[in-house]
mmCIF entry with sequence, helices, sheets and N, C-alpha, C, O atoms, coordinates in Angstrom:
data_MODEL
# 
_entry.id   MODEL 
# 
_entity.id                         1 
_entity.type                       polymer 
_entity.pdbx_number_of_molecules   1 
# 
_entity_poly.entity_id                      1 
_entity_poly.type                           'polypeptide(L)' 
_entity_poly.nstd_linkage                   no 
_entity_poly.nstd_monomer                   no 
_entity_poly.pdbx_seq_one_letter_code       MSSSDSGGLMSSAGLVRYFDAEDRNAIRIDPRTVIAFGAMFGFLVLVLRATI 
_entity_poly.pdbx_seq_one_letter_code_can   MSSSDSGGLMSSAGLVRYFDAEDRNAIRIDPRTVIAFGAMFGFLVLVLRATI 
_entity_poly.pdbx_strand_id                 A 
# 
loop_
_entity_poly_seq.entity_id 
_entity_poly_seq.num 
_entity_poly_seq.mon_id 
_entity_poly_seq.hetero 
1 1  MET n 
1 2  SER n 
1 3  SER n 
1 4  SER n 
1 5  ASP n 
1 6  SER n 
1 7  GLY n 
1 8  GLY n 
1 9  LEU n 
1 10 MET n 
1 11 SER n 
1 12 SER n 
1 13 ALA n 
1 14 GLY n 
1 15 LEU n 
1 16 VAL n 
1 17 ARG n 
1 18 TYR n 
1 19 PHE n 
1 20 ASP n 
1 21 ALA n 
1 22 GLU n 
1 23 ASP n 
1 24 ARG n 
1 25 ASN n 
1 26 ALA n 
1 27 ILE n 
1 28 ARG n 
1 29 ILE n 
1 30 ASP n 
1 31 PRO n 
1 32 ARG n 
1 33 THR n 
1 34 VAL n 
1 35 ILE n 
1 36 ALA n 
1 37 PHE n 
1 38 GLY n 
1 39 ALA n 
1 40 MET n 
1 41 PHE n 
1 42 GLY n 
1 43 PHE n 
1 44 LEU n 
1 45 VAL n 
1 46 LEU n 
1 47 VAL n 
1 48 LEU n 
1 49 ARG n 
1 50 ALA n 
1 51 THR n 
1 52 ILE n 
# 
_struct_asym.id          A 
_struct_asym.entity_id   1 
# 
loop_
_struct_conf.conf_type_id 
_struct_conf.id 
_struct_conf.pdbx_PDB_helix_id 
_struct_conf.beg_label_comp_id 
_struct_conf.beg_label_asym_id 
_struct_conf.beg_label_seq_id 
_struct_conf.pdbx_beg_PDB_ins_code 
_struct_conf.end_label_comp_id 
_struct_conf.end_label_asym_id 
_struct_conf.end_label_seq_id 
_struct_conf.pdbx_end_PDB_ins_code 
_struct_conf.beg_auth_comp_id 
_struct_conf.beg_auth_asym_id 
_struct_conf.beg_auth_seq_id 
_struct_conf.end_auth_comp_id 
_struct_conf.end_auth_asym_id 
_struct_conf.end_auth_seq_id 
_struct_conf.pdbx_PDB_helix_class 
_struct_conf.details 
_struct_conf.pdbx_PDB_helix_length 
HELX_P HELX_P1 AA1 GLY A 8  ? ASP A 20 ? GLY A 8  ASP A 20 1 ? 13 
HELX_P HELX_P2 AA2 PRO A 31 ? THR A 51 ? PRO A 31 THR A 51 1 ? 21 
# 
_struct_conf_type.id          HELX_P 
_struct_conf_type.criteria    ? 
_struct_conf_type.reference   ? 
# 
loop_
_atom_site.group_PDB 
_atom_site.id 
_atom_site.type_symbol 
_atom_site.label_atom_id 
_atom_site.label_alt_id 
_atom_site.label_comp_id 
_atom_site.label_asym_id 
_atom_site.label_entity_id 
_atom_site.label_seq_id 
_atom_site.pdbx_PDB_ins_code 
_atom_site.Cartn_x 
_atom_site.Cartn_y 
_atom_site.Cartn_z 
_atom_site.occupancy 
_atom_site.B_iso_or_equiv 
_atom_site.pdbx_formal_charge 
_atom_site.auth_seq_id 
_atom_site.auth_comp_id 
_atom_site.auth_asym_id 
_atom_site.auth_atom_id 
_atom_site.pdbx_PDB_model_num 
ATOM 1   N N  . MET A 1 1  ? -28.828 13.306  -60.091 1.00 0.00 ? 1  MET A N  1 
ATOM 2   C CA . MET A 1 1  ? -28.688 12.798  -58.741 1.00 0.00 ? 1  MET A CA 1 
ATOM 3   C C  . MET A 1 1  ? -30.061 12.710  -58.092 1.00 0.00 ? 1  MET A C  1 
ATOM 4   O O  . MET A 1 1  ? -30.907 13.589  -58.260 1.00 0.00 ? 1  MET A O  1 
ATOM 5   N N  . SER A 1 2  ? -30.258 11.647  -57.361 1.00 0.00 ? 2  SER A N  1 
ATOM 6   C CA . SER A 1 2  ? -31.534 11.501  -56.669 1.00 0.00 ? 2  SER A CA 1 
ATOM 7   C C  . SER A 1 2  ? -31.445 12.144  -55.289 1.00 0.00 ? 2  SER A C  1 
ATOM 8   O O  . SER A 1 2  ? -30.356 12.425  -54.787 1.00 0.00 ? 2  SER A O  1 
ATOM 9   N N  . SER A 1 3  ? -32.580 12.365  -54.704 1.00 0.00 ? 3  SER A N  1 
ATOM 10  C CA . SER A 1 3  ? -32.594 13.010  -53.396 1.00 0.00 ? 3  SER A CA 1 
ATOM 11  C C  . SER A 1 3  ? -32.134 12.059  -52.294 1.00 0.00 ? 3  SER A C  1 
ATOM 12  O O  . SER A 1 3  ? -31.759 12.516  -51.214 1.00 0.00 ? 3  SER A O  1 
ATOM 13  N N  . SER A 1 4  ? -32.154 10.755  -52.539 1.00 0.00 ? 4  SER A N  1 
ATOM 14  C CA . SER A 1 4  ? -31.707 9.815   -51.509 1.00 0.00 ? 4  SER A CA 1 
ATOM 15  C C  . SER A 1 4  ? -30.190 9.780   -51.383 1.00 0.00 ? 4  SER A C  1 
ATOM 16  O O  . SER A 1 4  ? -29.680 9.330   -50.357 1.00 0.00 ? 4  SER A O  1 
ATOM 17  N N  . ASP A 1 5  ? -29.444 10.244  -52.399 1.00 0.00 ? 5  ASP A N  1 
ATOM 18  C CA . ASP A 1 5  ? -27.992 10.252  -52.325 1.00 0.00 ? 5  ASP A CA 1 
ATOM 19  C C  . ASP A 1 5  ? -27.472 11.407  -51.479 1.00 0.00 ? 5  ASP A C  1 
ATOM 20  O O  . ASP A 1 5  ? -26.363 11.321  -50.951 1.00 0.00 ? 5  ASP A O  1 
ATOM 21  N N  . SER A 1 6  ? -28.219 12.456  -51.340 1.00 0.00 ? 6  SER A N  1 
ATOM 22  C CA . SER A 1 6  ? -27.749 13.600  -50.554 1.00 0.00 ? 6  SER A CA 1 
ATOM 23  C C  . SER A 1 6  ? -28.049 13.356  -49.078 1.00 0.00 ? 6  SER A C  1 
ATOM 24  O O  . SER A 1 6  ? -29.034 12.704  -48.731 1.00 0.00 ? 6  SER A O  1 
ATOM 25  N N  . GLY A 1 7  ? -27.207 13.878  -48.238 1.00 0.00 ? 7  GLY A N  1 
ATOM 26  C CA . GLY A 1 7  ? -27.444 13.779  -46.798 1.00 0.00 ? 7  GLY A CA 1 
ATOM 27  C C  . GLY A 1 7  ? -26.591 12.740  -46.111 1.00 0.00 ? 7  GLY A C  1 
ATOM 28  O O  . GLY A 1 7  ? -26.717 12.569  -44.898 1.00 0.00 ? 7  GLY A O  1 
ATOM 29  N N  . GLY A 1 8  ? -25.731 12.039  -46.820 1.00 0.00 ? 8  GLY A N  1 
ATOM 30  C CA . GLY A 1 8  ? -24.884 11.053  -46.166 1.00 0.00 ? 8  GLY A CA 1 
ATOM 31  C C  . GLY A 1 8  ? -23.949 11.683  -45.163 1.00 0.00 ? 8  GLY A C  1 
ATOM 32  O O  . GLY A 1 8  ? -23.782 11.178  -44.052 1.00 0.00 ? 8  GLY A O  1 
ATOM 33  N N  . LEU A 1 9  ? -23.344 12.777  -45.550 1.00 0.00 ? 9  LEU A N  1 
ATOM 34  C CA . LEU A 1 9  ? -22.439 13.477  -44.648 1.00 0.00 ? 9  LEU A CA 1 
ATOM 35  C C  . LEU A 1 9  ? -23.213 14.173  -43.532 1.00 0.00 ? 9  LEU A C  1 
ATOM 36  O O  . LEU A 1 9  ? -22.767 14.212  -42.385 1.00 0.00 ? 9  LEU A O  1 
ATOM 37  N N  . MET A 1 10 ? -24.352 14.711  -43.873 1.00 0.00 ? 10 MET A N  1 
ATOM 38  C CA . MET A 1 10 ? -25.149 15.407  -42.868 1.00 0.00 ? 10 MET A CA 1 
ATOM 39  C C  . MET A 1 10 ? -25.687 14.444  -41.813 1.00 0.00 ? 10 MET A C  1 
ATOM 40  O O  . MET A 1 10 ? -25.781 14.804  -40.640 1.00 0.00 ? 10 MET A O  1 
ATOM 41  N N  . SER A 1 11 ? -26.041 13.226  -42.218 1.00 0.00 ? 11 SER A N  1 
ATOM 42  C CA . SER A 1 11 ? -26.597 12.294  -41.244 1.00 0.00 ? 11 SER A CA 1 
ATOM 43  C C  . SER A 1 11 ? -25.529 11.773  -40.294 1.00 0.00 ? 11 SER A C  1 
ATOM 44  O O  . SER A 1 11 ? -25.854 11.407  -39.165 1.00 0.00 ? 11 SER A O  1 
ATOM 45  N N  . SER A 1 12 ? -24.274 11.726  -40.706 1.00 0.00 ? 12 SER A N  1 
ATOM 46  C CA . SER A 1 12 ? -23.213 11.258  -39.818 1.00 0.00 ? 12 SER A CA 1 
ATOM 47  C C  . SER A 1 12 ? -22.708 12.366  -38.902 1.00 0.00 ? 12 SER A C  1 
ATOM 48  O O  . SER A 1 12 ? -22.022 12.080  -37.921 1.00 0.00 ? 12 SER A O  1 
ATOM 49  N N  . ALA A 1 13 ? -23.024 13.596  -39.190 1.00 0.00 ? 13 ALA A N  1 
ATOM 50  C CA . ALA A 1 13 ? -22.544 14.703  -38.365 1.00 0.00 ? 13 ALA A CA 1 
ATOM 51  C C  . ALA A 1 13 ? -23.123 14.629  -36.954 1.00 0.00 ? 13 ALA A C  1 
ATOM 52  O O  . ALA A 1 13 ? -22.440 14.991  -35.996 1.00 0.00 ? 13 ALA A O  1 
ATOM 53  N N  . GLY A 1 14 ? -24.337 14.180  -36.808 1.00 0.00 ? 14 GLY A N  1 
ATOM 54  C CA . GLY A 1 14 ? -24.939 14.031  -35.484 1.00 0.00 ? 14 GLY A CA 1 
ATOM 55  C C  . GLY A 1 14 ? -24.236 12.974  -34.657 1.00 0.00 ? 14 GLY A C  1 
ATOM 56  O O  . GLY A 1 14 ? -24.070 13.141  -33.448 1.00 0.00 ? 14 GLY A O  1 
ATOM 57  N N  . LEU A 1 15 ? -23.819 11.886  -35.294 1.00 0.00 ? 15 LEU A N  1 
ATOM 58  C CA . LEU A 1 15 ? -23.108 10.837  -34.569 1.00 0.00 ? 15 LEU A CA 1 
ATOM 59  C C  . LEU A 1 15 ? -21.745 11.316  -34.100 1.00 0.00 ? 15 LEU A C  1 
ATOM 60  O O  . LEU A 1 15 ? -21.304 10.974  -33.004 1.00 0.00 ? 15 LEU A O  1 
ATOM 61  N N  . VAL A 1 16 ? -21.084 12.102  -34.924 1.00 0.00 ? 16 VAL A N  1 
ATOM 62  C CA . VAL A 1 16 ? -19.782 12.630  -34.534 1.00 0.00 ? 16 VAL A CA 1 
ATOM 63  C C  . VAL A 1 16 ? -19.937 13.525  -33.318 1.00 0.00 ? 16 VAL A C  1 
ATOM 64  O O  . VAL A 1 16 ? -19.128 13.452  -32.393 1.00 0.00 ? 16 VAL A O  1 
ATOM 65  N N  . ARG A 1 17 ? -20.941 14.353  -33.302 1.00 0.00 ? 17 ARG A N  1 
ATOM 66  C CA . ARG A 1 17 ? -21.167 15.233  -32.150 1.00 0.00 ? 17 ARG A CA 1 
ATOM 67  C C  . ARG A 1 17 ? -21.545 14.421  -30.922 1.00 0.00 ? 17 ARG A C  1 
ATOM 68  O O  . ARG A 1 17 ? -21.142 14.762  -29.810 1.00 0.00 ? 17 ARG A O  1 
ATOM 69  N N  . TYR A 1 18 ? -22.321 13.340  -31.107 1.00 0.00 ? 18 TYR A N  1 
ATOM 70  C CA . TYR A 1 18 ? -22.750 12.518  -29.977 1.00 0.00 ? 18 TYR A CA 1 
ATOM 71  C C  . TYR A 1 18 ? -21.557 11.819  -29.331 1.00 0.00 ? 18 TYR A C  1 
ATOM 72  O O  . TYR A 1 18 ? -21.424 11.838  -28.107 1.00 0.00 ? 18 TYR A O  1 
ATOM 73  N N  . PHE A 1 19 ? -20.699 11.210  -30.121 1.00 0.00 ? 19 PHE A N  1 
ATOM 74  C CA . PHE A 1 19 ? -19.572 10.478  -29.565 1.00 0.00 ? 19 PHE A CA 1 
ATOM 75  C C  . PHE A 1 19 ? -18.436 11.396  -29.135 1.00 0.00 ? 19 PHE A C  1 
ATOM 76  O O  . PHE A 1 19 ? -17.579 10.981  -28.355 1.00 0.00 ? 19 PHE A O  1 
ATOM 77  N N  . ASP A 1 20 ? -18.407 12.607  -29.615 1.00 0.00 ? 20 ASP A N  1 
ATOM 78  C CA . ASP A 1 20 ? -17.370 13.546  -29.229 1.00 0.00 ? 20 ASP A CA 1 
ATOM 79  C C  . ASP A 1 20 ? -17.710 14.246  -27.920 1.00 0.00 ? 20 ASP A C  1 
ATOM 80  O O  . ASP A 1 20 ? -16.820 14.764  -27.246 1.00 0.00 ? 20 ASP A O  1 
ATOM 81  N N  . ALA A 1 21 ? -18.976 14.266  -27.557 1.00 0.00 ? 21 ALA A N  1 
ATOM 82  C CA . ALA A 1 21 ? -19.395 14.947  -26.339 1.00 0.00 ? 21 ALA A CA 1 
ATOM 83  C C  . ALA A 1 21 ? -18.917 14.162  -25.120 1.00 0.00 ? 21 ALA A C  1 
ATOM 84  O O  . ALA A 1 21 ? -18.899 12.931  -25.124 1.00 0.00 ? 21 ALA A O  1 
ATOM 85  N N  . GLU A 1 22 ? -18.532 14.891  -24.084 1.00 0.00 ? 22 GLU A N  1 
ATOM 86  C CA . GLU A 1 22 ? -18.071 14.276  -22.855 1.00 0.00 ? 22 GLU A CA 1 
ATOM 87  C C  . GLU A 1 22 ? -19.114 14.477  -21.784 1.00 0.00 ? 22 GLU A C  1 
ATOM 88  O O  . GLU A 1 22 ? -19.601 15.588  -21.573 1.00 0.00 ? 22 GLU A O  1 
ATOM 89  N N  . ASP A 1 23 ? -19.455 13.398  -21.109 1.00 0.00 ? 23 ASP A N  1 
ATOM 90  C CA . ASP A 1 23 ? -20.433 13.476  -20.030 1.00 0.00 ? 23 ASP A CA 1 
ATOM 91  C C  . ASP A 1 23 ? -19.715 13.870  -18.745 1.00 0.00 ? 23 ASP A C  1 
ATOM 92  O O  . ASP A 1 23 ? -18.775 13.196  -18.325 1.00 0.00 ? 23 ASP A O  1 
ATOM 93  N N  . ARG A 1 24 ? -20.147 14.941  -18.133 1.00 0.00 ? 24 ARG A N  1 
ATOM 94  C CA . ARG A 1 24 ? -19.475 15.421  -16.929 1.00 0.00 ? 24 ARG A CA 1 
ATOM 95  C C  . ARG A 1 24 ? -19.788 14.541  -15.718 1.00 0.00 ? 24 ARG A C  1 
ATOM 96  O O  . ARG A 1 24 ? -19.052 14.580  -14.732 1.00 0.00 ? 24 ARG A O  1 
ATOM 97  N N  . ASN A 1 25 ? -20.857 13.751  -15.768 1.00 0.00 ? 25 ASN A N  1 
ATOM 98  C CA . ASN A 1 25 ? -21.227 12.895  -14.653 1.00 0.00 ? 25 ASN A CA 1 
ATOM 99  C C  . ASN A 1 25 ? -20.609 11.503  -14.763 1.00 0.00 ? 25 ASN A C  1 
ATOM 100 O O  . ASN A 1 25 ? -20.823 10.666  -13.885 1.00 0.00 ? 25 ASN A O  1 
ATOM 101 N N  . ALA A 1 26 ? -19.854 11.243  -15.817 1.00 0.00 ? 26 ALA A N  1 
ATOM 102 C CA . ALA A 1 26 ? -19.275 9.922   -16.026 1.00 0.00 ? 26 ALA A CA 1 
ATOM 103 C C  . ALA A 1 26 ? -18.123 9.683   -15.053 1.00 0.00 ? 26 ALA A C  1 
ATOM 104 O O  . ALA A 1 26 ? -17.463 10.618  -14.600 1.00 0.00 ? 26 ALA A O  1 
ATOM 105 N N  . ILE A 1 27 ? -17.902 8.412   -14.749 1.00 0.00 ? 27 ILE A N  1 
ATOM 106 C CA . ILE A 1 27 ? -16.787 8.039   -13.884 1.00 0.00 ? 27 ILE A CA 1 
ATOM 107 C C  . ILE A 1 27 ? -15.506 8.135   -14.699 1.00 0.00 ? 27 ILE A C  1 
ATOM 108 O O  . ILE A 1 27 ? -15.425 7.600   -15.804 1.00 0.00 ? 27 ILE A O  1 
ATOM 109 N N  . ARG A 1 28 ? -14.520 8.807   -14.162 1.00 0.00 ? 28 ARG A N  1 
ATOM 110 C CA . ARG A 1 28 ? -13.240 8.966   -14.856 1.00 0.00 ? 28 ARG A CA 1 
ATOM 111 C C  . ARG A 1 28 ? -12.182 8.140   -14.140 1.00 0.00 ? 28 ARG A C  1 
ATOM 112 O O  . ARG A 1 28 ? -11.982 8.281   -12.934 1.00 0.00 ? 28 ARG A O  1 
ATOM 113 N N  . ILE A 1 29 ? -11.508 7.277   -14.894 1.00 0.00 ? 29 ILE A N  1 
ATOM 114 C CA . ILE A 1 29 ? -10.437 6.444   -14.346 1.00 0.00 ? 29 ILE A CA 1 
ATOM 115 C C  . ILE A 1 29 ? -9.198  6.670   -15.199 1.00 0.00 ? 29 ILE A C  1 
ATOM 116 O O  . ILE A 1 29 ? -9.252  6.597   -16.426 1.00 0.00 ? 29 ILE A O  1 
ATOM 117 N N  . ASP A 1 30 ? -8.097  6.942   -14.541 1.00 0.00 ? 30 ASP A N  1 
ATOM 118 C CA . ASP A 1 30 ? -6.834  7.147   -15.238 1.00 0.00 ? 30 ASP A CA 1 
ATOM 119 C C  . ASP A 1 30 ? -6.383  5.833   -15.876 1.00 0.00 ? 30 ASP A C  1 
ATOM 120 O O  . ASP A 1 30 ? -6.436  4.795   -15.217 1.00 0.00 ? 30 ASP A O  1 
ATOM 121 N N  . PRO A 1 31 ? -5.945  5.844   -17.122 1.00 0.00 ? 31 PRO A N  1 
ATOM 122 C CA . PRO A 1 31 ? -5.507  4.598   -17.776 1.00 0.00 ? 31 PRO A CA 1 
ATOM 123 C C  . PRO A 1 31 ? -4.380  3.891   -17.023 1.00 0.00 ? 31 PRO A C  1 
ATOM 124 O O  . PRO A 1 31 ? -4.295  2.663   -17.053 1.00 0.00 ? 31 PRO A O  1 
ATOM 125 N N  . ARG A 1 32 ? -3.524  4.642   -16.355 1.00 0.00 ? 32 ARG A N  1 
ATOM 126 C CA . ARG A 1 32 ? -2.456  4.015   -15.574 1.00 0.00 ? 32 ARG A CA 1 
ATOM 127 C C  . ARG A 1 32 ? -3.020  3.216   -14.409 1.00 0.00 ? 32 ARG A C  1 
ATOM 128 O O  . ARG A 1 32 ? -2.446  2.200   -14.018 1.00 0.00 ? 32 ARG A O  1 
ATOM 129 N N  . THR A 1 33 ? -4.138  3.666   -13.850 1.00 0.00 ? 33 THR A N  1 
ATOM 130 C CA . THR A 1 33 ? -4.784  2.940   -12.765 1.00 0.00 ? 33 THR A CA 1 
ATOM 131 C C  . THR A 1 33 ? -5.315  1.604   -13.258 1.00 0.00 ? 33 THR A C  1 
ATOM 132 O O  . THR A 1 33 ? -5.204  0.598   -12.558 1.00 0.00 ? 33 THR A O  1 
ATOM 133 N N  . VAL A 1 34 ? -5.882  1.582   -14.439 1.00 0.00 ? 34 VAL A N  1 
ATOM 134 C CA . VAL A 1 34 ? -6.404  0.345   -15.015 1.00 0.00 ? 34 VAL A CA 1 
ATOM 135 C C  . VAL A 1 34 ? -5.271  -0.640  -15.270 1.00 0.00 ? 34 VAL A C  1 
ATOM 136 O O  . VAL A 1 34 ? -5.407  -1.830  -14.984 1.00 0.00 ? 34 VAL A O  1 
ATOM 137 N N  . ILE A 1 35 ? -4.151  -0.152  -15.808 1.00 0.00 ? 35 ILE A N  1 
ATOM 138 C CA . ILE A 1 35 ? -2.994  -1.015  -16.063 1.00 0.00 ? 35 ILE A CA 1 
ATOM 139 C C  . ILE A 1 35 ? -2.428  -1.559  -14.752 1.00 0.00 ? 35 ILE A C  1 
ATOM 140 O O  . ILE A 1 35 ? -2.109  -2.744  -14.657 1.00 0.00 ? 35 ILE A O  1 
ATOM 141 N N  . ALA A 1 36 ? -2.305  -0.700  -13.750 1.00 0.00 ? 36 ALA A N  1 
ATOM 142 C CA . ALA A 1 36 ? -1.774  -1.127  -12.452 1.00 0.00 ? 36 ALA A CA 1 
ATOM 143 C C  . ALA A 1 36 ? -2.689  -2.162  -11.805 1.00 0.00 ? 36 ALA A C  1 
ATOM 144 O O  . ALA A 1 36 ? -2.209  -3.151  -11.252 1.00 0.00 ? 36 ALA A O  1 
ATOM 145 N N  . PHE A 1 37 ? -3.993  -1.944  -11.869 1.00 0.00 ? 37 PHE A N  1 
ATOM 146 C CA . PHE A 1 37 ? -4.937  -2.901  -11.285 1.00 0.00 ? 37 PHE A CA 1 
ATOM 147 C C  . PHE A 1 37 ? -4.854  -4.242  -12.016 1.00 0.00 ? 37 PHE A C  1 
ATOM 148 O O  . PHE A 1 37 ? -4.899  -5.294  -11.379 1.00 0.00 ? 37 PHE A O  1 
ATOM 149 N N  . GLY A 1 38 ? -4.734  -4.215  -13.323 1.00 0.00 ? 38 GLY A N  1 
ATOM 150 C CA . GLY A 1 38 ? -4.607  -5.456  -14.093 1.00 0.00 ? 38 GLY A CA 1 
ATOM 151 C C  . GLY A 1 38 ? -3.327  -6.203  -13.758 1.00 0.00 ? 38 GLY A C  1 
ATOM 152 O O  . GLY A 1 38 ? -3.337  -7.430  -13.653 1.00 0.00 ? 38 GLY A O  1 
ATOM 153 N N  . ALA A 1 39 ? -2.226  -5.481  -13.588 1.00 0.00 ? 39 ALA A N  1 
ATOM 154 C CA . ALA A 1 39 ? -0.957  -6.113  -13.233 1.00 0.00 ? 39 ALA A CA 1 
ATOM 155 C C  . ALA A 1 39 ? -1.024  -6.722  -11.838 1.00 0.00 ? 39 ALA A C  1 
ATOM 156 O O  . ALA A 1 39 ? -0.537  -7.831  -11.622 1.00 0.00 ? 39 ALA A O  1 
ATOM 157 N N  . MET A 1 40 ? -1.616  -6.015  -10.902 1.00 0.00 ? 40 MET A N  1 
ATOM 158 C CA . MET A 1 40 ? -1.747  -6.553  -9.543  1.00 0.00 ? 40 MET A CA 1 
ATOM 159 C C  . MET A 1 40 ? -2.657  -7.773  -9.516  1.00 0.00 ? 40 MET A C  1 
ATOM 160 O O  . MET A 1 40 ? -2.383  -8.739  -8.805  1.00 0.00 ? 40 MET A O  1 
ATOM 161 N N  . PHE A 1 41 ? -3.729  -7.731  -10.281 1.00 0.00 ? 41 PHE A N  1 
ATOM 162 C CA . PHE A 1 41 ? -4.642  -8.877  -10.342 1.00 0.00 ? 41 PHE A CA 1 
ATOM 163 C C  . PHE A 1 41 ? -3.934  -10.085 -10.946 1.00 0.00 ? 41 PHE A C  1 
ATOM 164 O O  . PHE A 1 41 ? -4.092  -11.203 -10.457 1.00 0.00 ? 41 PHE A O  1 
ATOM 165 N N  . GLY A 1 42 ? -3.158  -9.871  -12.003 1.00 0.00 ? 42 GLY A N  1 
ATOM 166 C CA . GLY A 1 42 ? -2.396  -10.958 -12.608 1.00 0.00 ? 42 GLY A CA 1 
ATOM 167 C C  . GLY A 1 42 ? -1.377  -11.534 -11.643 1.00 0.00 ? 42 GLY A C  1 
ATOM 168 O O  . GLY A 1 42 ? -1.210  -12.752 -11.572 1.00 0.00 ? 42 GLY A O  1 
ATOM 169 N N  . PHE A 1 43 ? -0.694  -10.674 -10.900 1.00 0.00 ? 43 PHE A N  1 
ATOM 170 C CA . PHE A 1 43 ? 0.275   -11.140 -9.906  1.00 0.00 ? 43 PHE A CA 1 
ATOM 171 C C  . PHE A 1 43 ? -0.421  -11.938 -8.812  1.00 0.00 ? 43 PHE A C  1 
ATOM 172 O O  . PHE A 1 43 ? 0.104   -12.958 -8.366  1.00 0.00 ? 43 PHE A O  1 
ATOM 173 N N  . LEU A 1 44 ? -1.592  -11.489 -8.374  1.00 0.00 ? 44 LEU A N  1 
ATOM 174 C CA . LEU A 1 44 ? -2.362  -12.203 -7.364  1.00 0.00 ? 44 LEU A CA 1 
ATOM 175 C C  . LEU A 1 44 ? -2.761  -13.595 -7.862  1.00 0.00 ? 44 LEU A C  1 
ATOM 176 O O  . LEU A 1 44 ? -2.705  -14.562 -7.103  1.00 0.00 ? 44 LEU A O  1 
ATOM 177 N N  . VAL A 1 45 ? -3.157  -13.699 -9.115  1.00 0.00 ? 45 VAL A N  1 
ATOM 178 C CA . VAL A 1 45 ? -3.526  -14.999 -9.680  1.00 0.00 ? 45 VAL A CA 1 
ATOM 179 C C  . VAL A 1 45 ? -2.314  -15.915 -9.710  1.00 0.00 ? 45 VAL A C  1 
ATOM 180 O O  . VAL A 1 45 ? -2.426  -17.095 -9.377  1.00 0.00 ? 45 VAL A O  1 
ATOM 181 N N  . LEU A 1 46 ? -1.160  -15.395 -10.101 1.00 0.00 ? 46 LEU A N  1 
ATOM 182 C CA . LEU A 1 46 ? 0.056   -16.203 -10.127 1.00 0.00 ? 46 LEU A CA 1 
ATOM 183 C C  . LEU A 1 46 ? 0.442   -16.698 -8.737  1.00 0.00 ? 46 LEU A C  1 
ATOM 184 O O  . LEU A 1 46 ? 0.845   -17.850 -8.575  1.00 0.00 ? 46 LEU A O  1 
ATOM 185 N N  . VAL A 1 47 ? 0.318   -15.827 -7.735  1.00 0.00 ? 47 VAL A N  1 
ATOM 186 C CA . VAL A 1 47 ? 0.648   -16.214 -6.365  1.00 0.00 ? 47 VAL A CA 1 
ATOM 187 C C  . VAL A 1 47 ? -0.331  -17.278 -5.882  1.00 0.00 ? 47 VAL A C  1 
ATOM 188 O O  . VAL A 1 47 ? 0.086   -18.262 -5.270  1.00 0.00 ? 47 VAL A O  1 
ATOM 189 N N  . LEU A 1 48 ? -1.606  -17.102 -6.143  1.00 0.00 ? 48 LEU A N  1 
ATOM 190 C CA . LEU A 1 48 ? -2.594  -18.079 -5.678  1.00 0.00 ? 48 LEU A CA 1 
ATOM 191 C C  . LEU A 1 48 ? -2.410  -19.428 -6.371  1.00 0.00 ? 48 LEU A C  1 
ATOM 192 O O  . LEU A 1 48 ? -2.578  -20.473 -5.742  1.00 0.00 ? 48 LEU A O  1 
ATOM 193 N N  . ARG A 1 49 ? -2.068  -19.415 -7.652  1.00 0.00 ? 49 ARG A N  1 
ATOM 194 C CA . ARG A 1 49 ? -1.854  -20.679 -8.365  1.00 0.00 ? 49 ARG A CA 1 
ATOM 195 C C  . ARG A 1 49 ? -0.606  -21.394 -7.850  1.00 0.00 ? 49 ARG A C  1 
ATOM 196 O O  . ARG A 1 49 ? -0.555  -22.624 -7.859  1.00 0.00 ? 49 ARG A O  1 
ATOM 197 N N  . ALA A 1 50 ? 0.395   -20.647 -7.405  1.00 0.00 ? 50 ALA A N  1 
ATOM 198 C CA . ALA A 1 50 ? 1.625   -21.247 -6.906  1.00 0.00 ? 50 ALA A CA 1 
ATOM 199 C C  . ALA A 1 50 ? 1.420   -21.849 -5.519  1.00 0.00 ? 50 ALA A C  1 
ATOM 200 O O  . ALA A 1 50 ? 2.101   -22.807 -5.154  1.00 0.00 ? 50 ALA A O  1 
ATOM 201 N N  . THR A 1 51 ? 0.494   -21.299 -4.747  1.00 0.00 ? 51 THR A N  1 
ATOM 202 C CA . THR A 1 51 ? 0.277   -21.791 -3.386  1.00 0.00 ? 51 THR A CA 1 
ATOM 203 C C  . THR A 1 51 ? -0.704  -22.944 -3.328  1.00 0.00 ? 51 THR A C  1 
ATOM 204 O O  . THR A 1 51 ? -0.732  -23.668 -2.333  1.00 0.00 ? 51 THR A O  1 
ATOM 205 N N  . ILE A 1 52 ? -1.496  -23.136 -4.340  1.00 0.00 ? 52 ILE A N  1 
ATOM 206 C CA . ILE A 1 52 ? -2.518  -24.206 -4.303  1.00 0.00 ? 52 ILE A CA 1 
ATOM 207 C C  . ILE A 1 52 ? -1.966  -25.468 -4.929  1.00 0.00 ? 52 ILE A C  1 
ATOM 208 O O  . ILE A 1 52 ? -2.664  -26.480 -4.997  1.00 0.00 ? 52 ILE A O  1 
# 
């Protein structure tokens, strides 16, 4: 085995830790809020298209 073959698993371990970490300063939005906003926006578009 060559030395370049080793470390594949070790090099991906940092990425797993990076993407698994949660930023406490990030904006948090409930998924239900996103769905509700999308539904209301779609309804608004339908109403506006019907009136024009």
